[in-house]
C-alpha positions as CSV (number, residue, x, y, z in Angstrom):
1,X,92.7,114.4,104.7
2,X,95.8,116.6,104.4
3,X,95.2,117.8,108.0
4,X,94.6,114.2,109.1
5,X,91.6,115.0,111.3
6,X,87.9,114.1,111.6
7,X,87.9,110.3,111.8
8,X,86.3,108.3,114.4
9,X,88.6,106.6,116.9
10,X,91.7,107.9,115.2
11,X,94.2,110.3,116.6
12,X,95.0,113.2,114.4
13,X,97.7,112.2,111.9
14,X,98.6,115.1,109.6
15,X,100.1,114.2,106.3
16,X,103.9,113.9,106.3
17,X,103.7,116.5,103.5
18,X,102.2,119.1,105.8
19,X,105.6,119.3,107.6
20,X,107.5,120.3,104.4
21,X,104.8,122.0,102.3
22,X,104.4,125.2,104.1
23,X,102.0,126.6,101.6
24,X,99.7,123.6,102.1
25,X,97.1,123.1,99.3
26,X,98.4,125.7,96.9
27,X,101.8,124.0,96.8
28,X,100.3,121.5,94.4
29,X,97.0,123.0,93.4
30,X,98.2,126.3,92.1
31,X,99.9,126.5,88.8
32,X,101.5,129.2,86.8
33,X,102.1,129.9,83.2
34,X,105.7,129.1,82.0
35,X,106.8,132.6,83.0
36,X,105.9,131.9,86.6
37,X,102.9,134.2,86.4
38,X,99.5,133.0,87.6
39,X,97.1,131.7,84.9
40,X,94.4,134.1,83.7
41,X,91.9,132.2,85.9
42,X,93.9,132.8,89.0
43,X,95.9,129.6,88.9
44,X,93.7,127.5,91.3
45,X,93.0,124.0,90.0
46,X,92.4,120.5,91.4
47,X,94.6,119.0,88.7
48,X,98.2,118.7,89.6
49,X,101.3,118.2,87.6
50,X,103.3,115.3,89.2
51,X,106.5,117.4,88.7
52,X,105.8,118.8,92.2
53,X,106.0,115.2,93.5
54,X,109.2,114.6,91.7
55,X,110.9,117.2,93.9
56,X,111.1,114.5,96.6
57,X,109.8,111.2,95.2
58,X,111.0,109.1,92.3
59,X,108.9,106.7,90.3
60,X,105.5,108.2,91.1
61,X,103.5,105.3,89.4
62,X,105.1,102.8,91.7
63,X,104.3,104.8,94.8
64,X,100.7,105.2,93.7
65,X,100.4,101.5,93.0
66,X,101.9,100.8,96.4
67,X,99.2,102.9,98.1
68,X,96.4,101.4,96.0
69,X,97.6,97.9,96.9
70,X,97.2,98.7,100.6
71,X,94.1,100.9,100.5
72,X,91.9,99.3,97.8
73,X,91.4,95.9,99.6
74,X,90.8,97.6,102.9
75,X,88.2,99.9,101.4
76,X,86.5,97.0,99.6
77,X,86.4,95.0,102.9
78,X,84.9,97.9,104.9
79,X,82.4,98.7,102.2
80,X,81.3,95.0,102.1
81,X,81.0,95.0,105.9
82,X,79.0,98.3,105.9
83,X,76.6,96.9,103.2
84,X,75.9,93.8,105.3
85,X,75.9,95.4,108.7
86,X,72.6,94.6,110.4
87,X,72.1,97.8,112.4
88,X,72.6,100.9,110.2
89,X,71.7,103.2,113.1
90,X,74.2,101.9,115.6
91,X,77.2,104.0,116.7
92,X,79.6,101.4,115.4
93,X,78.0,101.6,111.9
94,X,77.8,105.4,111.8
95,X,81.4,105.7,113.0
96,X,82.8,103.1,110.5
97,X,80.8,104.7,107.7
98,X,82.2,108.1,108.6
99,X,85.8,106.7,108.4
100,X,85.1,105.0,105.1
101,X,83.6,108.2,103.6
102,X,86.6,110.3,104.6
103,X,89.1,107.7,103.2
104,X,87.4,107.0,99.9
105,X,86.5,110.6,99.1
106,X,90.2,111.5,98.9
107,X,91.3,110.5,95.4
108,X,93.6,111.9,92.9
109,X,96.1,110.8,90.3
110,X,94.2,107.4,90.3
111,X,95.0,106.7,93.9
112,X,92.9,106.7,97.0
113,X,94.2,108.6,100.0
114,X,96.5,110.7,97.9
115,X,96.7,113.5,100.4
116,X,97.5,111.3,103.4
117,X,97.7,107.5,102.7
118,X,98.8,106.6,106.2
119,X,95.7,108.3,107.7
120,X,93.4,106.7,105.0
121,X,94.8,103.3,106.0
122,X,94.2,103.9,109.7
123,X,90.7,105.2,109.0
124,X,89.8,102.0,107.1
125,X,91.4,99.7,109.6
126,X,89.6,101.4,112.6
127,X,86.3,101.2,110.6
128,X,86.8,97.5,110.1
129,X,87.8,96.8,113.7
130,X,84.9,98.9,115.0
131,X,82.4,96.8,113.2
132,X,84.1,93.5,114.1
133,X,84.2,94.5,117.8
134,X,80.5,95.3,117.9
135,X,78.9,92.4,119.8
136,X,75.7,92.5,117.6
137,X,77.8,92.1,114.5
138,X,79.6,89.1,116.0
139,X,76.3,87.5,116.9
140,X,74.9,88.1,113.4
141,X,78.0,86.7,111.7
142,X,77.9,83.6,113.8
143,X,74.3,82.7,113.0
């Protein structure tokens, strides 16, 4: 998600953070003891301290809530469409499911799409439009 690649029908959209976070993942996922020495286990962790976010962002809970407000309904809509989709082996279904899987697998700090919310939103929207535009889906929905 950080790199913003891999989705179906979506141009690459690297995270805005990738432009300023030159150390990529370890910028957030590497912590040190108070004396700035790596922890005894090497310092790698998937937990982060939101102090890193506060370098640029204010009111982190509000930002996370904003992302969840956009992404949660889109994810629920696409999930519902995938569950009801009549042809689970079609290219449209497989492509939309891929986008859904990428978007919802990126969670952290109780927010979906934490590493790249813009890309997550695009993935979900393209997934929805892919299923809607499939002619078989239109015919099934109109029956």
